[in-house]
C-alpha positions as CSV (number, residue, x, y, z in Angstrom):
1,M,-27.7,19.0,10.2
2,A,-25.0,20.0,12.7
3,T,-23.0,23.2,12.1
4,I,-19.6,24.5,13.3
5,K,-21.5,26.6,15.8
6,D,-23.0,23.5,17.3
7,I,-19.6,21.8,17.6
8,A,-18.1,24.9,19.2
9,K,-20.8,25.1,21.8
10,E,-20.5,21.4,22.7
11,A,-16.7,21.6,22.8
12,G,-16.6,24.8,24.8
13,V,-14.3,26.6,22.3
14,S,-14.7,29.3,19.7
15,I,-16.1,28.8,16.2
16,A,-12.7,29.9,14.8
17,T,-11.0,27.2,16.8
18,V,-13.4,24.6,15.4
19,S,-12.9,25.9,11.9
20,I,-9.1,25.7,12.2
21,V,-9.1,22.2,13.5
22,L,-11.6,20.8,11.0
23,N,-9.5,22.3,8.2
24,G,-6.4,20.4,9.4
25,K,-4.6,23.4,10.7
26,G,-4.7,22.6,14.4
27,R,-1.1,21.6,14.8
28,E,0.1,24.5,12.7
29,R,-1.9,26.9,14.9
30,K,-0.6,25.2,18.1
31,I,-4.0,24.0,19.3
32,S,-3.6,21.2,21.8
33,Q,-4.0,17.6,20.7
34,E,-6.6,17.1,23.4
35,T,-8.7,20.0,22.0
36,Q,-8.3,18.7,18.5
37,D,-9.4,15.2,19.5
38,R,-12.4,16.5,21.4
39,I,-13.5,18.6,18.4
40,H,-13.2,15.7,16.0
41,L,-15.1,13.4,18.3
42,I,-17.9,15.8,18.7
43,A,-18.0,16.5,14.9
44,S,-18.3,12.7,14.4
45,E,-21.0,12.3,17.0
46,L,-23.0,15.1,15.5
47,N,-22.5,13.7,12.0
48,Y,-21.0,17.1,10.9
49,V,-20.6,17.6,7.1
50,P,-18.8,20.7,5.7
51,N,-21.1,23.2,4.1
52,Q,-20.2,22.5,0.5
53,S,-20.3,18.8,1.0
54,A,-23.7,19.1,2.8
55,K,-25.2,20.8,-0.2
56,K,-24.1,17.9,-2.5
57,L,-25.1,15.3,0.1
58,R,-28.6,16.7,0.2
59,A,-28.7,16.5,-3.6
60,A,-27.3,13.0,-3.8
61,Q,-29.6,10.1,-4.8
62,K,-30.4,7.4,-2.3
63,D,-28.1,4.4,-2.8
64,S,-25.8,6.4,-4.9
65,Y,-22.2,6.8,-3.6
66,A,-19.3,8.9,-4.7
67,I,-16.0,7.2,-3.7
68,A,-12.5,8.6,-4.3
69,F,-9.4,6.3,-4.8
70,F,-6.2,8.2,-4.0
71,W,-3.2,6.5,-5.8
72,A,0.4,7.8,-5.9
73,T,1.8,8.8,-9.3
74,D,5.1,6.9,-9.1
75,F,6.2,3.6,-10.7
76,R,3.3,1.9,-8.9
77,I,0.8,3.5,-11.3
78,N,1.6,0.4,-13.5
79,Y,-0.3,-1.8,-10.9
80,L,-3.4,0.3,-10.9
81,A,-5.2,-1.8,-13.6
82,R,-5.2,-4.9,-11.3
83,I,-6.7,-3.0,-8.5
84,T,-9.3,-1.1,-10.4
85,L,-10.4,-4.3,-12.0
86,G,-11.1,-5.7,-8.5
87,I,-12.9,-2.5,-7.5
88,Q,-15.0,-2.6,-10.6
89,Q,-16.0,-6.2,-9.9
90,E,-17.2,-5.2,-6.4
91,V,-19.0,-2.2,-7.8
92,M,-21.0,-4.5,-10.1
93,K,-21.9,-6.7,-7.1
94,Q,-23.3,-3.7,-5.2
95,N,-27.1,-3.1,-5.6
96,K,-26.5,0.6,-5.9
97,V,-24.8,3.2,-8.1
98,V,-21.1,3.8,-7.2
99,H,-19.2,6.6,-8.8
100,L,-15.5,6.0,-8.6
101,T,-12.9,8.8,-9.0
102,V,-9.2,8.0,-9.2
103,V,-7.3,10.9,-7.6
104,P,-3.6,11.0,-8.3
105,Y,-1.2,12.4,-5.8
106,K,2.6,12.7,-5.3
107,V,4.3,10.6,-2.6
108,D,4.8,12.8,0.6
109,Q,2.2,15.3,-0.8
110,L,-1.1,13.6,0.2
111,Q,-2.0,16.5,2.4
112,Q,-1.9,19.0,-0.5
113,Q,-4.1,16.8,-2.7
114,L,-6.6,16.1,0.0
115,E,-6.8,19.9,0.8
116,T,-7.2,20.6,-2.9
117,S,-10.1,18.1,-3.1
118,Q,-11.8,19.3,0.1
119,D,-14.6,21.2,-1.7
120,E,-15.6,18.0,-3.6
121,F,-18.0,15.7,-1.9
122,F,-17.2,12.0,-1.4
123,N,-19.2,9.5,0.6
124,G,-16.0,7.5,1.2
125,I,-12.3,7.5,0.4
126,I,-9.7,4.7,-0.3
127,I,-6.1,5.7,0.0
128,A,-3.1,3.7,-1.3
129,N,0.7,4.1,-1.3
130,M,1.1,6.4,1.7
131,S,4.6,7.3,2.7
132,N,5.5,7.7,6.4
133,K,5.0,11.5,6.0
134,D,1.6,10.9,4.4
135,M,0.6,8.6,7.3
136,E,1.7,11.2,9.9
137,Y,-0.6,13.7,8.2
138,L,-3.5,11.3,8.1
139,N,-3.1,10.4,11.8
140,E,-3.2,14.1,12.7
141,T,-6.1,15.3,10.6
142,H,-9.8,14.6,10.5
143,I,-11.5,13.4,7.3
144,P,-15.3,13.8,7.5
145,C,-16.2,10.6,5.7
146,P,-15.2,6.9,6.0
147,V,-11.6,6.2,5.0
148,V,-10.1,2.8,4.0
149,L,-6.3,2.4,3.8
150,F,-5.0,0.1,1.1
151,N,-2.4,-2.3,2.6
152,R,-1.5,-0.2,5.5
153,E,-2.6,-0.4,9.2
154,S,-3.6,2.5,11.5
155,P,-5.4,2.7,14.8
156,K,-7.4,5.5,13.5
157,Y,-8.6,4.3,10.1
158,S,-10.1,1.1,8.6
159,S,-7.9,-0.9,6.2
160,V,-7.6,-3.9,4.0
161,T,-4.1,-5.2,4.5
162,M,-1.6,-8.1,4.6
163,D,0.9,-9.4,7.1
164,N,3.7,-7.8,5.1
165,Y,6.5,-8.8,7.6
166,E,5.4,-12.4,7.2
167,I,5.7,-12.1,3.4
168,G,9.4,-11.5,3.7
169,C,9.7,-14.4,6.2
170,K,8.1,-16.7,3.7
171,V,10.6,-15.8,1.0
172,A,13.4,-16.5,3.4
173,H,12.0,-19.8,4.4
174,H,11.7,-20.9,0.8
175,F,15.5,-20.4,0.3
176,L,16.4,-21.9,3.7
177,K,14.3,-25.0,3.1
178,K,16.4,-25.6,0.0
179,G,19.6,-25.3,1.9
180,I,20.5,-22.0,0.4
181,Y,22.2,-19.8,3.0
182,E,24.0,-17.2,0.8
183,A,21.3,-14.7,-0.2
184,G,21.0,-11.1,-1.2
185,V,18.3,-8.5,-1.7
186,L,17.6,-6.1,-4.5
187,T,15.6,-3.4,-2.7
188,H,13.7,-0.3,-3.7
189,D,14.0,3.2,-2.3
190,T,13.7,3.2,1.5
191,T,10.7,5.6,1.4
192,F,8.3,2.6,0.7
193,P,7.2,1.4,4.1
194,I,5.6,-1.9,2.9
195,M,8.7,-2.9,1.1
196,R,10.7,-2.2,4.2
197,M,8.6,-4.7,6.1
198,W,9.1,-7.3,3.4
199,M,12.9,-6.9,3.6
200,Q,12.9,-6.8,7.4
201,G,11.0,-10.1,7.6
202,F,13.5,-11.6,5.1
203,L,16.6,-10.4,6.9
204,D,15.3,-11.3,10.4
205,T,14.5,-14.9,9.2
206,F,17.9,-15.5,7.8
207,A,19.6,-14.0,10.9
208,Q,17.5,-16.2,13.2
209,A,18.5,-19.2,11.2
210,G,22.2,-18.3,11.8
211,H,22.9,-17.1,8.3
212,P,22.7,-13.2,8.4
213,V,22.6,-11.5,5.1
214,S,25.7,-9.3,4.8
215,D,25.3,-5.5,4.2
216,D,27.2,-5.9,0.9
217,N,24.4,-8.2,-0.4
218,I,21.7,-5.6,0.3
219,V,21.7,-3.6,-3.0
220,L,19.7,-0.4,-3.3
221,C,18.0,0.1,-6.7
222,N,15.7,2.8,-8.0
223,T,12.2,1.9,-9.3
224,S,13.2,0.7,-12.7
225,S,14.3,-2.6,-14.3
226,A,17.3,-0.8,-15.8
227,S,18.6,-0.1,-12.3
228,A,18.3,-3.8,-11.4
229,I,20.2,-4.7,-14.6
230,E,23.0,-2.3,-13.7
231,A,23.1,-3.6,-10.1
232,T,23.2,-7.3,-11.2
233,K,26.0,-6.6,-13.7
234,K,28.0,-4.8,-11.0
235,L,27.7,-7.7,-8.6
236,H,28.7,-10.2,-11.3
237,A,31.8,-8.1,-12.3
238,Q,32.9,-8.0,-8.6
239,G,32.3,-11.7,-8.2
240,R,29.7,-11.1,-5.5
241,L,26.5,-12.5,-7.1
242,P,25.0,-14.6,-4.3
243,K,23.3,-18.0,-4.8
244,A,19.8,-16.5,-4.2
245,M,18.3,-13.0,-4.6
246,F,15.1,-11.6,-3.2
247,C,13.9,-8.9,-5.6
248,E,11.5,-6.7,-3.8
249,S,9.3,-6.3,-6.9
250,D,8.9,-8.1,-10.2
251,V,10.1,-4.9,-11.9
252,L,13.5,-5.5,-10.4
253,A,13.2,-9.3,-11.0
254,H,12.7,-8.8,-14.7
255,G,15.7,-6.5,-14.8
256,M,17.8,-9.2,-13.1
257,L,16.5,-11.9,-15.5
258,Y,17.6,-9.7,-18.5
259,A,21.0,-9.0,-17.0
260,C,21.7,-12.7,-16.3
261,H,20.7,-13.6,-19.8
262,Q,23.2,-11.1,-21.2
263,L,25.9,-12.3,-18.8
264,Q,25.1,-16.0,-19.6
265,V,24.4,-16.6,-15.9
266,S,22.1,-19.6,-15.6
267,I,18.9,-19.4,-13.6
268,P,18.3,-21.3,-11.3
269,E,21.6,-23.2,-11.6
270,D,23.9,-20.3,-10.9
271,V,21.5,-18.0,-9.0
272,E,17.9,-18.3,-7.9
273,I,15.4,-15.4,-8.0
274,F,12.3,-15.0,-5.8
275,T,10.2,-11.9,-6.0
276,I,7.0,-10.1,-5.0
277,G,4.3,-10.4,-7.7
278,I,2.7,-7.0,-8.3
279,N,2.2,-6.9,-12.0
280,M,-0.3,-8.9,-14.0
281,A,0.3,-12.7,-13.4
282,E,1.0,-13.3,-17.1
283,L,4.0,-11.1,-17.2
284,N,5.6,-13.3,-14.5
285,D,4.3,-16.6,-15.7
286,Y,5.6,-16.2,-19.2
287,A,9.0,-14.7,-18.3
288,I,12.0,-16.9,-19.2
289,P,12.3,-18.5,-16.7
290,S,9.0,-18.0,-15.0
291,L,9.3,-16.1,-11.7
292,S,8.8,-17.7,-8.3
293,R,7.0,-15.2,-6.2
294,I,4.5,-14.2,-3.5
295,D,1.7,-12.7,-5.5
296,I,0.0,-9.7,-4.0
297,P,-3.7,-10.1,-4.7
298,M,-4.3,-6.6,-5.9
299,G,-7.7,-7.3,-7.3
300,E,-8.9,-8.9,-4.1
301,I,-7.6,-6.0,-2.0
302,G,-9.4,-3.6,-4.3
303,E,-12.7,-5.6,-4.0
304,E,-12.4,-5.7,-0.2
305,S,-11.6,-2.0,0.0
306,L,-14.6,-1.0,-1.9
307,H,-16.8,-3.4,0.0
308,L,-15.5,-2.1,3.3
309,V,-15.9,1.5,2.5
310,V,-19.5,1.0,1.5
311,D,-20.1,-1.0,4.7
312,L,-18.7,2.0,6.7
313,I,-20.9,4.5,4.8
314,E,-23.9,2.4,5.6
315,K,-22.8,1.9,9.2
316,K,-22.8,-1.9,8.8
317,K,-19.3,-1.8,10.3
318,T,-17.6,0.4,12.8
319,N,-14.3,2.3,12.3
320,P,-11.6,1.1,12.5
321,S,-12.3,-2.2,10.9
322,V,-9.4,-4.3,9.5
323,V,-9.7,-7.0,6.7
324,F,-6.7,-9.2,6.2
325,V,-5.9,-10.9,2.9
326,D,-3.2,-13.5,2.1
327,G,-0.5,-13.4,-0.5
328,I,-0.3,-16.4,-2.8
329,E,3.0,-18.4,-3.2
330,I,3.6,-19.2,-6.8
331,I,6.6,-21.4,-7.6
332,G,8.1,-20.8,-11.1
333,D,11.3,-21.9,-12.7
334,S,13.5,-19.1,-11.3
335,S,13.5,-20.9,-7.9
336,P,11.8,-24.3,-8.1
337,M,11.1,-26.5,-5.1
338,A,14.0,-28.9,-4.3
339,A,12.1,-31.9,-5.6
340,D,11.5,-30.2,-9.0
341,K,15.0,-29.0,-9.6
């Protein structure tokens, strides 16, 4: 099994330089990107495994894999059940033992959590909910095992993802086909890159159709239904509630439903609501009225992520490999098709 000394010899650098780079400190210590890339490439070609991990690797049973699933500890923790159910279903399909460890981390602090976990051995890692800062770190560091990103794309890592920009376009097309040209957006904190893509697709589609959404109709909420309730009531009090609202998550959509009920605003007669389905389907199907939405197939993404990381471990696929899944349009009573209204 290759050592740091072997890598240093092949790369023509000192053992200390190799150690610094492989511990993710190359940029901090001002080692050139070219040297870092060369060290990582050689480490990969030599199948280098850190000492502590190597000991555990030698002790591991054949066809027995340890996989870590990194998940951010913000409001999205509520969606973890759908994803782990999909992962569990794929685990049961695998003809091998798969040990899954869910590793929580704080948004913007993925680096700290990965460094904390570096003495643990994992055959593969799935990472979800990365911020832009987290992605910058991932693109600059080297992880000595296969990595699959959950609904994010990167030229460096494999991923299971969606066309998130197109999701926003589909929501806009739904309203435009109904002849609804006055629309607004209830949007989450701007640190969530995927939601930014949803909104950009929505806004671009309305603008290209000649009906740009005004800045006043783009309303920033925090990650709670209570925030959406407050925002909806404020729009109503100011007489600015548009004919249609795109809620970037069903958490916000449920808040808007509640506020409209209190205000005696009729849905869909007075305002239509379309959202992104992230929670369990039943929560949106049995809302009053039921929510129209693009449902994110969390379980399917979970299944595909587990399947892909195992394929990468077994070298059945090369890195980076990308698997695309599609969102599912579900039309409820909050924004029915024109013929149904």
